[in-house]
PDB file of N, CA, C and O in Angstrom:
ATOM      1  N   MET A   1      97.064  97.252  78.496  1.00  0.00           N
ATOM      2  CA  MET A   1      96.174  96.828  79.569  1.00  0.00           C
ATOM      3  C   MET A   1      96.980  96.593  80.851  1.00  0.00           C
ATOM      4  O   MET A   1      98.073  96.026  80.832  1.00  0.00           O
ATOM      5  N   ARG A   2      96.405  97.045  81.949  1.00  0.00           N
ATOM      6  CA  ARG A   2      97.020  96.812  83.251  1.00  0.00           C
ATOM      7  C   ARG A   2      96.520  95.487  83.803  1.00  0.00           C
ATOM      8  O   ARG A   2      95.342  95.155  83.671  1.00  0.00           O
ATOM      9  N   ASP A   3      97.410  94.742  84.415  1.00  0.00           N
ATOM     10  CA  ASP A   3      97.058  93.480  85.036  1.00  0.00           C
ATOM     11  C   ASP A   3      96.971  93.690  86.553  1.00  0.00           C
ATOM     12  O   ASP A   3      97.999  93.916  87.192  1.00  0.00           O
ATOM     13  N   PRO A   4      95.778  93.622  87.144  1.00  0.00           N
ATOM     14  CA  PRO A   4      95.635  93.860  88.583  1.00  0.00           C
ATOM     15  C   PRO A   4      96.464  92.911  89.444  1.00  0.00           C
ATOM     16  O   PRO A   4      97.028  93.325  90.457  1.00  0.00           O
ATOM     17  N   ALA A   5      96.539  91.649  89.050  1.00  0.00           N
ATOM     18  CA  ALA A   5      97.308  90.680  89.842  1.00  0.00           C
ATOM     19  C   ALA A   5      98.791  91.029  89.830  1.00  0.00           C
ATOM     20  O   ALA A   5      99.455  90.939  90.863  1.00  0.00           O
ATOM     21  N   LEU A   6      99.309  91.420  88.691  1.00  0.00           N
ATOM     22  CA  LEU A   6     100.714  91.800  88.597  1.00  0.00           C
ATOM     23  C   LEU A   6     100.984  93.051  89.428  1.00  0.00           C
ATOM     24  O   LEU A   6     102.007  93.132  90.108  1.00  0.00           O
ATOM     25  N   ALA A   7     100.088  94.016  89.380  1.00  0.00           N
ATOM     26  CA  ALA A   7     100.250  95.231  90.178  1.00  0.00           C
ATOM     27  C   ALA A   7     100.286  94.893  91.669  1.00  0.00           C
ATOM     28  O   ALA A   7     101.094  95.451  92.411  1.00  0.00           O
ATOM     29  N   ALA A   8      99.422  93.992  92.108  1.00  0.00           N
ATOM     30  CA  ALA A   8      99.392  93.605  93.518  1.00  0.00           C
ATOM     31  C   ALA A   8     100.665  92.870  93.914  1.00  0.00           C
ATOM     32  O   ALA A   8     101.219  93.129  94.983  1.00  0.00           O
ATOM     33  N   VAL A   9     101.131  91.966  93.078  1.00  0.00           N
ATOM     34  CA  VAL A   9     102.349  91.207  93.394  1.00  0.00           C
ATOM     35  C   VAL A   9     103.557  92.129  93.441  1.00  0.00           C
ATOM     36  O   VAL A   9     104.391  92.022  94.340  1.00  0.00           O
ATOM     37  N   LEU A  10     103.652  93.035  92.474  1.00  0.00           N
ATOM     38  CA  LEU A  10     104.777  93.973  92.468  1.00  0.00           C
ATOM     39  C   LEU A  10     104.783  94.820  93.737  1.00  0.00           C
ATOM     40  O   LEU A  10     105.838  95.049  94.328  1.00  0.00           O
ATOM     41  N   SER A  11     103.626  95.276  94.149  1.00  0.00           N
ATOM     42  CA  SER A  11     103.539  96.115  95.340  1.00  0.00           C
ATOM     43  C   SER A  11     103.713  95.293  96.611  1.00  0.00           C
ATOM     44  O   SER A  11     104.141  95.835  97.631  1.00  0.00           O
ATOM     45  N   ALA A  12     103.399  94.020  96.580  1.00  0.00           N
ATOM     46  CA  ALA A  12     103.619  93.171  97.747  1.00  0.00           C
ATOM     47  C   ALA A  12     105.109  92.894  97.935  1.00  0.00           C
ATOM     48  O   ALA A  12     105.586  92.776  99.064  1.00  0.00           O
ATOM     49  N   ILE A  13     105.836  92.791  96.834  1.00  0.00           N
ATOM     50  CA  ILE A  13     107.275  92.550  96.920  1.00  0.00           C
ATOM     51  C   ILE A  13     107.999  93.817  97.373  1.00  0.00           C
ATOM     52  O   ILE A  13     108.765  93.795  98.336  1.00  0.00           O
ATOM     53  N   VAL A  14     107.747  94.917  96.668  1.00  0.00           N
ATOM     54  CA  VAL A  14     108.342  96.220  97.009  1.00  0.00           C
ATOM     55  C   VAL A  14     107.210  97.246  96.980  1.00  0.00           C
ATOM     56  O   VAL A  14     106.727  97.600  95.905  1.00  0.00           O
ATOM     57  N   PRO A  15     106.785  97.725  98.143  1.00  0.00           N
ATOM     58  CA  PRO A  15     105.686  98.688  98.175  1.00  0.00           C
ATOM     59  C   PRO A  15     105.982  99.906  97.302  1.00  0.00           C
ATOM     60  O   PRO A  15     107.043 100.522  97.403  1.00  0.00           O
ATOM     61  N   GLY A  16     105.025 100.232  96.451  1.00  0.00           N
ATOM     62  CA  GLY A  16     105.178 101.373  95.563  1.00  0.00           C
ATOM     63  C   GLY A  16     105.448 100.998  94.123  1.00  0.00           C
ATOM     64  O   GLY A  16     105.161 101.780  93.217  1.00  0.00           O
ATOM     65  N   VAL A  17     105.992  99.823  93.897  1.00  0.00           N
ATOM     66  CA  VAL A  17     106.294  99.410  92.522  1.00  0.00           C
ATOM     67  C   VAL A  17     105.008  99.126  91.751  1.00  0.00           C
ATOM     68  O   VAL A  17     104.934  99.408  90.555  1.00  0.00           O
ATOM     69  N   GLY A  18     104.001  98.577  92.412  1.00  0.00           N
ATOM     70  CA  GLY A  18     102.714  98.342  91.755  1.00  0.00           C
ATOM     71  C   GLY A  18     102.035  99.639  91.355  1.00  0.00           C
ATOM     72  O   GLY A  18     101.414  99.717  90.295  1.00  0.00           O
ATOM     73  N   GLN A  19     102.149 100.655  92.196  1.00  0.00           N
ATOM     74  CA  GLN A  19     101.582 101.952  91.858  1.00  0.00           C
ATOM     75  C   GLN A  19     102.330 102.560  90.668  1.00  0.00           C
ATOM     76  O   GLN A  19     101.707 103.139  89.778  1.00  0.00           O
ATOM     77  N   SER A  20     103.645 102.434  90.647  1.00  0.00           N
ATOM     78  CA  SER A  20     104.435 102.933  89.519  1.00  0.00           C
ATOM     79  C   SER A  20     104.071 102.192  88.238  1.00  0.00           C
ATOM     80  O   SER A  20     103.992 102.801  87.172  1.00  0.00           O
ATOM     81  N   TYR A  21     103.849 100.886  88.333  1.00  0.00           N
ATOM     82  CA  TYR A  21     103.405 100.082  87.195  1.00  0.00           C
ATOM     83  C   TYR A  21     102.080 100.612  86.649  1.00  0.00           C
ATOM     84  O   TYR A  21     101.837 100.576  85.443  1.00  0.00           O
ATOM     85  N   ASN A  22     101.230 101.103  87.547  1.00  0.00           N
ATOM     86  CA  ASN A  22      99.937 101.656  87.142  1.00  0.00           C
ATOM     87  C   ASN A  22     100.051 103.074  86.599  1.00  0.00           C
ATOM     88  O   ASN A  22      99.052 103.650  86.168  1.00  0.00           O
ATOM     89  N   GLY A  23     101.238 103.639  86.612  1.00  0.00           N
ATOM     90  CA  GLY A  23     101.425 104.991  86.116  1.00  0.00           C
ATOM     91  C   GLY A  23     101.282 106.051  87.190  1.00  0.00           C
ATOM     92  O   GLY A  23     101.294 107.244  86.887  1.00  0.00           O
ATOM     93  N   ARG A  24     101.147 105.641  88.425  1.00  0.00           N
ATOM     94  CA  ARG A  24     101.000 106.578  89.548  1.00  0.00           C
ATOM     95  C   ARG A  24     102.340 106.682  90.275  1.00  0.00           C
ATOM     96  O   ARG A  24     102.504 106.160  91.377  1.00  0.00           O
ATOM     97  N   VAL A  25     103.285 107.358  89.644  1.00  0.00           N
ATOM     98  CA  VAL A  25     104.654 107.413  90.145  1.00  0.00           C
ATOM     99  C   VAL A  25     104.735 108.103  91.504  1.00  0.00           C
ATOM    100  O   VAL A  25     105.438 107.626  92.396  1.00  0.00           O
ATOM    101  N   LEU A  26     104.035 109.207  91.674  1.00  0.00           N
ATOM    102  CA  LEU A  26     104.074 109.927  92.948  1.00  0.00           C
ATOM    103  C   LEU A  26     103.537 109.060  94.093  1.00  0.00           C
ATOM    104  O   LEU A  26     104.108 109.047  95.184  1.00  0.00           O
ATOM    105  N   ALA A  27     102.464 108.353  93.846  1.00  0.00           N
ATOM    106  CA  ALA A  27     101.924 107.441  94.864  1.00  0.00           C
ATOM    107  C   ALA A  27     102.923 106.321  95.153  1.00  0.00           C
ATOM    108  O   ALA A  27     103.074 105.899  96.299  1.00  0.00           O
ATOM    109  N   GLY A  28     103.598 105.847  94.116  1.00  0.00           N
ATOM    110  CA  GLY A  28     104.612 104.813  94.302  1.00  0.00           C
ATOM    111  C   GLY A  28     105.755 105.286  95.175  1.00  0.00           C
ATOM    112  O   GLY A  28     106.214 104.555  96.053  1.00  0.00           O
ATOM    113  N   ILE A  29     106.217 106.503  94.941  1.00  0.00           N
ATOM    114  CA  ILE A  29     107.301 107.061  95.763  1.00  0.00           C
ATOM    115  C   ILE A  29     106.841 107.219  97.201  1.00  0.00           C
ATOM    116  O   ILE A  29     107.596 106.942  98.133  1.00  0.00           O
ATOM    117  N   LEU A  30     105.607 107.663  97.382  1.00  0.00           N
ATOM    118  CA  LEU A  30     105.060 107.820  98.730  1.00  0.00           C
ATOM    119  C   LEU A  30     105.056 106.488  99.479  1.00  0.00           C
ATOM    120  O   LEU A  30     105.504 106.417 100.623  1.00  0.00           O
ATOM    121  N   TRP A  31     104.556 105.443  98.844  1.00  0.00           N
ATOM    122  CA  TRP A  31     104.536 104.127  99.488  1.00  0.00           C
ATOM    123  C   TRP A  31     105.952 103.618  99.750  1.00  0.00           C
ATOM    124  O   TRP A  31     106.209 102.972 100.765  1.00  0.00           O
ATOM    125  N   LEU A  32     106.861 103.912  98.833  1.00  0.00           N
ATOM    126  CA  LEU A  32     108.246 103.470  98.979  1.00  0.00           C
ATOM    127  C   LEU A  32     108.925 104.152 100.166  1.00  0.00           C
ATOM    128  O   LEU A  32     109.835 103.576 100.762  1.00  0.00           O
ATOM    129  N   ILE A  33     108.510 105.346 100.514  1.00  0.00           N
ATOM    130  CA  ILE A  33     109.081 106.067 101.651  1.00  0.00           C
ATOM    131  C   ILE A  33     108.357 105.721 102.955  1.00  0.00           C
ATOM    132  O   ILE A  33     108.997 105.503 103.983  1.00  0.00           O
ATOM    133  N   VAL A  34     107.032 105.671 102.911  1.00  0.00           N
ATOM    134  CA  VAL A  34     106.234 105.478 104.128  1.00  0.00           C
ATOM    135  C   VAL A  34     106.381 104.067 104.704  1.00  0.00           C
ATOM    136  O   VAL A  34     106.531 103.905 105.915  1.00  0.00           O
ATOM    137  N   THR A  35     106.340 103.070 103.861  1.00  0.00           N
ATOM    138  CA  THR A  35     106.350 101.687 104.363  1.00  0.00           C
ATOM    139  C   THR A  35     107.615 101.345 105.153  1.00  0.00           C
ATOM    140  O   THR A  35     107.501 100.812 106.256  1.00  0.00           O
ATOM    141  N   PRO A  36     108.812 101.628 104.637  1.00  0.00           N
ATOM    142  CA  PRO A  36     109.994 101.336 105.472  1.00  0.00           C
ATOM    143  C   PRO A  36     110.006 102.139 106.777  1.00  0.00           C
ATOM    144  O   PRO A  36     110.478 101.656 107.806  1.00  0.00           O
ATOM    145  N   GLY A  37     109.485 103.361 106.726  1.00  0.00           N
ATOM    146  CA  GLY A  37     109.397 104.157 107.944  1.00  0.00           C
ATOM    147  C   GLY A  37     108.510 103.493 108.980  1.00  0.00           C
ATOM    148  O   GLY A  37     108.821 103.503 110.171  1.00  0.00           O
ATOM    149  N   LEU A  38     107.407 102.916 108.526  1.00  0.00           N
ATOM    150  CA  LEU A  38     106.517 102.211 109.454  1.00  0.00           C
ATOM    151  C   LEU A  38     107.150 100.917 109.954  1.00  0.00           C
ATOM    152  O   LEU A  38     106.964 100.547 111.113  1.00  0.00           O
ATOM    153  N   TRP A  39     107.892 100.230 109.101  1.00  0.00           N
ATOM    154  CA  TRP A  39     108.590  99.015 109.535  1.00  0.00           C
ATOM    155  C   TRP A  39     109.564  99.335 110.656  1.00  0.00           C
ATOM    156  O   TRP A  39     109.600  98.657 111.683  1.00  0.00           O
ATOM    157  N   ILE A  40     110.351 100.378 110.441  1.00  0.00           N
ATOM    158  CA  ILE A  40     111.377 100.742 111.416  1.00  0.00           C
ATOM    159  C   ILE A  40     110.757 101.385 112.653  1.00  0.00           C
ATOM    160  O   ILE A  40     111.118 101.047 113.780  1.00  0.00           O
ATOM    161  N   GLY A  41     109.837 102.299 112.444  1.00  0.00           N
ATOM    162  CA  GLY A  41     109.261 103.055 113.549  1.00  0.00           C
ATOM    163  C   GLY A  41     108.411 102.245 114.499  1.00  0.00           C
ATOM    164  O   GLY A  41     108.316 102.583 115.679  1.00  0.00           O
ATOM    165  N   THR A  42     107.789 101.180 114.012  1.00  0.00           N
ATOM    166  CA  THR A  42     106.893 100.396 114.880  1.00  0.00           C
ATOM    167  C   THR A  42     107.401  98.982 115.127  1.00  0.00           C
ATOM    168  O   THR A  42     106.678  98.153 115.679  1.00  0.00           O
ATOM    169  N   GLY A  43     108.613  98.704 114.733  1.00  0.00           N
ATOM    170  CA  GLY A  43     109.156  97.365 114.945  1.00  0.00           C
ATOM    171  C   GLY A  43     108.488  96.318 114.072  1.00  0.00           C
ATOM    172  O   GLY A  43     108.491  95.136 114.413  1.00  0.00           O
ATOM    173  N   GLY A  44     107.920  96.732 112.956  1.00  0.00           N
ATOM    174  CA  GLY A  44     107.338  95.792 112.012  1.00  0.00           C
ATOM    175  C   GLY A  44     105.836  95.644 112.093  1.00  0.00           C
ATOM    176  O   GLY A  44     105.223  95.099 111.176  1.00  0.00           O
ATOM    177  N   VAL A  45     105.227  96.115 113.170  1.00  0.00           N
ATOM    178  CA  VAL A  45     103.778  95.922 113.343  1.00  0.00           C
ATOM    179  C   VAL A  45     103.001  96.601 112.218  1.00  0.00           C
ATOM    180  O   VAL A  45     102.212  95.952 111.532  1.00  0.00           O
ATOM    181  N   LEU A  46     103.216  97.891 112.026  1.00  0.00           N
ATOM    182  CA  LEU A  46     102.483  98.610 110.986  1.00  0.00           C
ATOM    183  C   LEU A  46     103.084  98.402 109.597  1.00  0.00           C
ATOM    184  O   LEU A  46     102.450  98.728 108.593  1.00  0.00           O
ATOM    185  N   GLY A  47     104.284  97.870 109.534  1.00  0.00           N
ATOM    186  CA  GLY A  47     104.903  97.568 108.245  1.00  0.00           C
ATOM    187  C   GLY A  47     104.100  96.546 107.462  1.00  0.00           C
ATOM    188  O   GLY A  47     103.918  96.686 106.253  1.00  0.00           O
ATOM    189  N   TRP A  48     103.620  95.518 108.147  1.00  0.00           N
ATOM    190  CA  TRP A  48     102.793  94.498 107.477  1.00  0.00           C
ATOM    191  C   TRP A  48     101.508  95.105 106.943  1.00  0.00           C
ATOM    192  O   TRP A  48     101.081  94.811 105.827  1.00  0.00           O
ATOM    193  N   ILE A  49     100.903  95.949 107.750  1.00  0.00           N
ATOM    194  CA  ILE A  49      99.651  96.581 107.336  1.00  0.00           C
ATOM    195  C   ILE A  49      99.887  97.461 106.115  1.00  0.00           C
ATOM    196  O   ILE A  49      99.093  97.437 105.174  1.00  0.00           O
ATOM    197  N   ALA A  50     100.959  98.228 106.120  1.00  0.00           N
ATOM    198  CA  ALA A  50     101.281  99.086 104.981  1.00  0.00           C
ATOM    199  C   ALA A  50     101.553  98.261 103.724  1.00  0.00           C
ATOM    200  O   ALA A  50     101.172  98.666 102.626  1.00  0.00           O
ATOM    201  N   HIS A  51     102.207  97.109 103.875  1.00  0.00           N
ATOM    202  CA  HIS A  51     102.456  96.230 102.732  1.00  0.00           C
ATOM    203  C   HIS A  51     101.140  95.760 102.115  1.00  0.00           C
ATOM    204  O   HIS A  51     100.965  95.807 100.897  1.00  0.00           O
ATOM    205  N   VAL A  52     100.233  95.315 102.949  1.00  0.00           N
ATOM    206  CA  VAL A  52      98.948  94.808 102.467  1.00  0.00           C
ATOM    207  C   VAL A  52      98.129  95.926 101.819  1.00  0.00           C
ATOM    208  O   VAL A  52      97.545  95.729 100.754  1.00  0.00           O
ATOM    209  N   VAL A  53      98.087  97.083 102.451  1.00  0.00           N
ATOM    210  CA  VAL A  53      97.322  98.211 101.900  1.00  0.00           C
ATOM    211  C   VAL A  53      97.924  98.660 100.573  1.00  0.00           C
ATOM    212  O   VAL A  53      97.190  98.974  99.636  1.00  0.00           O
ATOM    213  N   SER A  54      99.239  98.692 100.485  1.00  0.00           N
ATOM    214  CA  SER A  54      99.912  99.070  99.245  1.00  0.00           C
ATOM    215  C   SER A  54      99.550  98.107  98.114  1.00  0.00           C
ATOM    216  O   SER A  54      99.234  98.538  97.005  1.00  0.00           O
ATOM    217  N   ALA A  55      99.596  96.822  98.393  1.00  0.00           N
ATOM    218  CA  ALA A  55      99.252  95.823  97.373  1.00  0.00           C
ATOM    219  C   ALA A  55      97.789  95.938  96.966  1.00  0.00           C
ATOM    220  O   ALA A  55      97.464  95.841  95.782  1.00  0.00           O
ATOM    221  N   TYR A  56      96.904  96.144  97.942  1.00  0.00           N
ATOM    222  CA  TYR A  56      95.485  96.252  97.613  1.00  0.00           C
ATOM    223  C   TYR A  56      95.184  97.499  96.794  1.00  0.00           C
ATOM    224  O   TYR A  56      94.409  97.437  95.839  1.00  0.00           O
ATOM    225  N   THR A  57      95.788  98.634  97.154  1.00  0.00           N
ATOM    226  CA  THR A  57      95.509  99.851  96.394  1.00  0.00           C
ATOM    227  C   THR A  57      96.030  99.742  94.961  1.00  0.00           C
ATOM    228  O   THR A  57      95.402 100.251  94.033  1.00  0.00           O
ATOM    229  N   ALA A  58      97.171  99.083  94.778  1.00  0.00           N
ATOM    230  CA  ALA A  58      97.690  98.871  93.421  1.00  0.00           C
ATOM    231  C   ALA A  58      96.735  97.976  92.638  1.00  0.00           C
ATOM    232  O   ALA A  58      96.443  98.248  91.474  1.00  0.00           O
ATOM    233  N   TYR A  59      96.249  96.909  93.272  1.00  0.00           N
ATOM    234  CA  TYR A  59      95.305  96.002  92.633  1.00  0.00           C
ATOM    235  C   TYR A  59      94.007  96.724  92.263  1.00  0.00           C
ATOM    236  O   TYR A  59      93.517  96.598  91.141  1.00  0.00           O
ATOM    237  N   ALA A  60      93.458  97.480  93.215  1.00  0.00           N
ATOM    238  CA  ALA A  60      92.172  98.150  92.991  1.00  0.00           C
ATOM    239  C   ALA A  60      92.271  99.194  91.877  1.00  0.00           C
ATOM    240  O   ALA A  60      91.356  99.320  91.063  1.00  0.00           O
ATOM    241  N   TYR A  61      93.367  99.935  91.840  1.00  0.00           N
ATOM    242  CA  TYR A  61      93.517 100.937  90.780  1.00  0.00           C
ATOM    243  C   TYR A  61      93.636 100.259  89.420  1.00  0.00           C
ATOM    244  O   TYR A  61      93.013 100.698  88.453  1.00  0.00           O
ATOM    245  N   ALA A  62      94.424  99.200  89.335  1.00  0.00           N
ATOM    246  CA  ALA A  62      94.585  98.487  88.058  1.00  0.00           C
ATOM    247  C   ALA A  62      93.261  97.854  87.621  1.00  0.00           C
ATOM    248  O   ALA A  62      92.952  97.813  86.430  1.00  0.00           O
ATOM    249  N   ARG A  63      92.487  97.364  88.583  1.00  0.00           N
ATOM    250  CA  ARG A  63      91.195  96.751  88.262  1.00  0.00           C
ATOM    251  C   ARG A  63      90.210  97.796  87.726  1.00  0.00           C
ATOM    252  O   ARG A  63      89.471  97.535  86.776  1.00  0.00           O
ATOM    253  N   ASP A  64      90.210  98.973  88.344  1.00  0.00           N
ATOM    254  CA  ASP A  64      89.254 100.011  87.958  1.00  0.00           C
ATOM    255  C   ASP A  64      89.688 100.814  86.737  1.00  0.00           C
ATOM    256  O   ASP A  64      88.847 101.424  86.077  1.00  0.00           O
ATOM    257  N   HIS A  65      90.956 100.828  86.429  1.00  0.00           N
ATOM    258  CA  HIS A  65      91.506 101.589  85.301  1.00  0.00           C
ATOM    259  C   HIS A  65      92.337 100.652  84.423  1.00  0.00           C
ATOM    260  O   HIS A  65      93.561 100.765  84.370  1.00  0.00           O
ATOM    261  N   ARG A  66      91.674  99.745  83.749  1.00  0.00           N
ATOM    262  CA  ARG A  66      92.360  98.705  82.981  1.00  0.00           C
ATOM    263  C   ARG A  66      93.186  99.259  81.826  1.00  0.00           C
ATOM    264  O   ARG A  66      94.289  98.773  81.577  1.00  0.00           O
ATOM    265  N   ALA A  67      92.683 100.256  81.122  1.00  0.00           N
ATOM    266  CA  ALA A  67      93.379 100.782  79.940  1.00  0.00           C
ATOM    267  C   ALA A  67      94.407 101.837  80.358  1.00  0.00           C
ATOM    268  O   ALA A  67      94.148 102.672  81.225  1.00  0.00           O
ATOM    269  N   ARG A  68      95.557 101.776  79.730  1.00  0.00           N
ATOM    270  CA  ARG A  68      96.585 102.796  79.982  1.00  0.00           C
ATOM    271  C   ARG A  68      96.191 104.062  79.231  1.00  0.00           C
ATOM    272  O   ARG A  68      95.687 104.007  78.110  1.00  0.00           O
ATOM    273  N   THR A  69      96.429 105.191  79.866  1.00  0.00           N
ATOM    274  CA  THR A  69      96.099 106.455  79.217  1.00  0.00           C
ATOM    275  C   THR A  69      97.342 107.250  78.914  1.00  0.00           C
ATOM    276  O   THR A  69      97.253 108.348  78.365  1.00  0.00           O
TER     277      THR A  69
END
């Protein structure tokens, strides 16, 4: 069983780790590359937004797909 709260916390700490926890490795790598780029490219403004979106998408996927396949 996937834990949505754990997926969100993992992705909030390091964007992409929550997606990898959910079994979505490619999405995790994408978030891991995009988020630091946004942090650096915008001076942190869009970095916060990317962090929040990453955590929410990890949470939502884990909530909607509770069983591991």
